[in-house]
C-alpha positions in Angstrom: -106.1 -228.6 41.1 -109.6 -228.7 41.0 -110.1 -225.4 42.5 -107.3 -224.2 40.4 -109.3 -225.3 37.2 -112.6 -224.1 38.5 -110.7 -220.7 38.8 -109.6 -220.5 35.4 -113.4 -221.8 34.0 -114.9 -218.9 36.1 -111.9 -216.3 34.5 -112.7 -217.6 30.8 -116.7 -217.2 31.4 -115.7 -213.5 32.5 -113.7 -213.0 29.9 -116.3 -213.8 27.5 -119.1 -212.4 29.1 -116.9 -208.9 28.8 -116.2 -209.6 25.2 -119.7 -210.0 24.4 -120.9 -207.0 26.5 -118.2 -204.9 24.8 -119.2 -206.1 21.0 -123.1 -205.4 21.8 -122.2 -202.0 23.1 -120.1 -201.4 20.3 -122.7 -202.3 18.0 -125.4 -200.5 19.3 -123.1 -197.2 19.6 -121.9 -197.6 15.8 -125.3 -198.1 14.6 -126.8 -195.5 16.7 -123.7 -192.8 15.5 -124.5 -194.0 11.6 -128.2 -193.2 11.9 -127.2 -189.7 13.7 -124.6 -188.7 11.3 -127.3 -190.0 8.3 -130.1 -187.6 9.9 -127.7 -184.9 10.0 -126.5 -185.0 6.7 -129.8 -185.9 4.9 -132.0 -183.9 7.1 -130.0 -180.6 7.1 -126.7 -180.3 5.4 -127.0 -182.4 2.1 -130.6 -180.9 0.9 -129.1 -177.1 1.6 -125.7 -177.8 0.0 -124.0 -177.3 3.2 -120.5 -178.2 4.2 -118.4 -179.5 7.2 -114.7 -179.7 8.0 -112.6 -183.1 7.9 -113.0 -185.8 5.3 -116.9 -185.7 5.6 -116.3 -182.0 4.6 -113.9 -183.4 1.3 -117.0 -185.5 0.3 -119.5 -182.7 0.8 -117.6 -180.4 -1.2 -117.1 -182.9 -4.2 -120.8 -183.8 -3.9 -121.9 -179.8 -4.4 -119.2 -179.4 -7.5 -119.9 -182.6 -9.1 -123.3 -183.9 -7.9 -122.0 -187.6 -7.3 -124.0 -189.4 -4.9 -122.5 -188.8 -1.3 -122.9 -192.4 -0.4 -120.4 -193.2 -2.9 -118.0 -190.2 -1.9 -118.2 -191.1 1.6 -117.1 -194.6 1.1 -114.5 -194.0 -1.6 -112.7 -191.1 0.0 -112.5 -192.7 3.4 -110.9 -196.1 2.2 -107.4 -194.6 2.0 -107.9 -193.7 5.4 -109.0 -197.2 6.1 -105.8 -198.4 4.9 -103.9 -195.9 7.3 -105.9 -197.1 10.4 -105.1 -200.6 9.5 -101.1 -199.8 9.4 -101.3 -197.2 12.3 -103.9 -198.3 14.3 -104.7 -201.8 14.4 -106.5 -204.6 12.1 -109.6 -204.3 14.7 -110.2 -200.9 14.2 -109.7 -200.8 10.8 -112.2 -203.7 10.1 -115.1 -201.8 12.5 -114.0 -198.3 11.1 -114.8 -200.1 7.1 -117.7 -201.4 8.7 -119.1 -198.2 10.0 -118.7 -196.3 7.0 -120.0 -198.9 4.9 -123.3 -198.7 6.9 -123.1 -194.6 6.5 -123.0 -195.2 2.8 -125.8 -197.7 2.7 -127.9 -195.3 5.1 -127.1 -192.1 2.9 -128.0 -194.4 -0.3 -131.3 -196.0 0.8 -132.7 -194.2 3.8 -134.9 -191.4 3.3 -134.9 -188.4 6.0 -137.3 -185.8 6.2 -135.9 -182.2 5.2 -136.1 -180.3 8.9 -135.7 -176.5 7.9 -134.0 -174.2 5.3 -132.8 -171.3 7.6 -129.1 -171.1 7.1 -128.4 -170.7 10.8 -130.3 -173.9 12.3 -128.9 -175.8 9.4 -125.4 -175.2 10.6 -126.5 -175.9 14.2 -128.4 -178.8 14.2 -126.5 -180.2 11.1 -123.6 -179.7 12.9 -124.6 -181.4 16.1 -126.3 -184.4 14.7 -123.2 -184.8 12.6 -121.1 -184.4 15.5 -123.0 -186.8 17.5 -122.8 -189.6 15.0 -119.0 -189.5 15.1 -118.8 -189.2 18.7 -120.9 -192.2 18.9 -118.8 -194.0 16.5 -115.9 -193.2 18.4 -117.5 -194.7 21.6 -118.0 -198.0 19.6 -114.3 -198.3 18.4 -114.5 -196.9 15.0 -114.7 -193.6 12.9 -116.8 -192.5 10.2 -114.4 -189.7 9.5 -111.0 -190.6 8.6 -109.3 -187.0 9.6 -108.6 -188.0 12.9 -106.5 -191.4 11.4 -104.4 -189.3 9.1 -103.9 -186.6 11.7 -102.1 -189.6 13.8 -100.4 -190.7 11.0 -99.0 -187.2 10.0 -98.1 -186.6 13.6 -95.9 -189.5 13.7 -94.1 -188.6 10.6 -94.0 -184.9 10.9 -93.7 -182.2 13.9 -97.1 -181.2 13.5 -99.3 -182.2 16.4 -102.8 -184.0 15.8 -104.4 -180.7 16.8 -102.4 -178.9 14.3 -102.6 -181.0 11.4 -106.5 -181.0 11.9 -106.3 -177.2 12.0 -104.2 -177.1 9.0 -106.6 -179.4 6.9 -109.6 -177.7 7.8 -108.4 -174.5 6.8 -107.5 -175.5 3.7 -111.0 -177.3 2.9 -112.5 -173.7 4.4 -110.3 -171.8 2.1 -111.2 -174.1 -1.4 -115.0 -173.8 -0.5 -114.8 -169.9 0.0 -112.9 -169.7 -3.4 -114.9 -172.5 -5.5 -118.4 -171.4 -3.9 -118.6 -168.5 -1.8 -117.4 -166.9 1.4 -121.2 -167.1 3.1 -120.9 -171.1 2.7 -117.5 -171.4 4.2 -118.2 -169.4 7.0 -121.2 -171.3 8.0 -119.2 -174.6 7.1 -116.8 -173.4 10.1 -120.0 -173.2 12.3 -121.0 -176.5 11.3 -117.4 -177.8 12.0 -117.1 -176.1 15.5 -120.9 -177.1 16.6 -119.7 -180.8 15.3 -116.2 -180.9 17.2 -118.1 -179.7 20.3 -120.9 -182.5 20.1 -118.1 -185.0 19.6 -116.2 -183.8 22.7 -119.5 -184.0 24.7 -120.3 -187.7 23.3 -116.9 -188.9 23.7 -115.9 -187.4 27.1 -119.3 -186.6 28.7 -120.8 -183.7 29.8 -119.3 -184.3 33.2 -115.6 -183.7 32.2 -113.4 -184.7 35.0 -109.7 -183.6 36.4 -107.1 -185.2 37.9 -105.8 -183.5 41.1 -102.7 -184.1 42.9 -101.9 -182.4 46.2 -98.4 -182.1 47.9 -98.7 -180.7 51.9 -97.4 -181.2 54.6 -100.8 -181.0 56.1 -102.1 -183.8 54.1 -104.2 -185.6 56.5 -106.5 -182.3 57.1 -106.6 -181.8 53.4 -107.7 -185.5 53.0 -110.5 -185.0 55.6 -111.7 -182.0 54.3 -112.2 -183.7 50.4 -113.7 -186.9 51.9 -115.6 -185.2 54.4 -116.4 -181.8 52.8 -116.8 -182.6 49.1 -117.7 -186.8 49.1 -114.7 -187.6 47.0 -112.6 -190.4 47.3 -108.8 -190.3 47.4 -105.8 -192.3 46.9 -102.5 -192.0 49.1 -99.2 -191.9 47.1 -96.0 -192.0 49.3 -93.4 -189.2 48.4 -90.3 -187.3 49.8 -89.5 -184.0 49.6 -86.6 -183.0 46.7 -84.8 -179.5 46.4 -87.3 -176.7 47.5 -86.9 -172.8 48.6 -85.0 -173.9 51.8 -82.4 -176.5 49.9 -82.5 -179.8 50.0 -85.2 -181.9 51.5 -85.6 -185.4 52.7 -89.1 -185.2 54.3 -91.6 -187.9 53.5 -95.0 -186.5 52.8 -98.4 -188.1 51.7 -99.2 -187.2 48.1 -103.2 -186.9 47.3 -104.7 -188.0 44.2 -108.0 -187.4 43.5 -110.6 -187.2 40.5 -113.3 -184.3 40.6 -115.5 -182.6 37.9 -114.6 -179.0 36.7 -117.5 -177.6 38.5 -116.0 -178.9 41.9 -112.3 -177.4 41.0 -112.6 -174.4 42.6 -114.4 -175.3 45.9 -111.4 -177.6 46.3 -109.0 -175.2 45.5 -110.7 -172.9 48.2 -110.7 -175.7 50.9 -106.9 -176.6 50.1 -106.4 -173.1 50.5 -108.0 -172.9 53.9 -105.6 -175.4 55.2 -102.4 -174.7 53.6 -102.0 -172.0 51.5 -98.7 -173.2 50.1 -99.8 -176.5 49.1 -98.2 -177.5 45.9 -101.3 -178.5 43.2 -101.3 -180.0 39.9 -104.2 -180.5 37.5 -104.8 -182.6 34.8 -107.6 -183.0 32.2 -109.2 -186.5 32.2 -110.2 -188.0 29.0 -112.1 -191.0 30.5 -112.1 -192.9 33.8 -113.8 -196.1 34.9 -113.7 -198.1 38.4 -113.0 -196.8 41.8 -115.4 -194.1 43.4 -116.1 -192.0 40.5 -119.7 -190.8 41.4 -120.0 -188.4 44.5 -121.1 -190.2 47.5 -123.6 -188.9 49.6 -122.5 -186.5 52.4 -123.7 -186.9 55.9 -126.9 -184.9 56.5 -127.7 -184.8 52.9 
């Protein structure tokens, strides 16, 4: 009983430590994201009346047309999406999102950033980069400062549209309105800003090293396993499987199914190694958004 109680206490301490570490990381990510987004907006986009996509694009468009302070617009226009997040995602996510949006509004209202450049191309590229970095860091912290994703998730549940379809249609409408009420050139630069921002979000959220999970079914699985671990320095997980219906009819033979995770840059090398051993191996690839634990980092090979 004493050992069990001690185990429970250690487990409670571990959980508390993990929660505190997570809270500190989230705070740092959200704070950094707010500052990066504020710099992108006030240092590049806002002084030059440039636009972006999403809810931030709507806020910038209304600012250009009405001269209402962007800080108020960002907070007010995002409020309905916080309510949707509260009902569709979670209360904690909604609370963190409300806090992040409020902090961004405070930064936009009270912090001054230097105007970096008046070159339109640089404004689009670097304004989009810092704004995208801010959005990505906020997502890493468990919140959003642009409600487009929240609205897209809600719409995908209520309609036949996917999240990607909705975001695309949403932004087409914004850019079309910008082209009509301002000019086509502004809309084109807004598209460029949005593309840079969205790609930056992907890099910040998923990392520069994008991972791919690979599942391999082969009668020569032992040799393939040795090639992956020995020549590529990657770990593998062996799953037990049995054959179903193939070219030669029903199969009852059991196989070792190899599962591994590698970077995109290593994918072709792995395919080559598999082909050297078994050209008829069944290989399935899937993109991986996030991974944790296990042998993620490539181990040093012998002789390196």
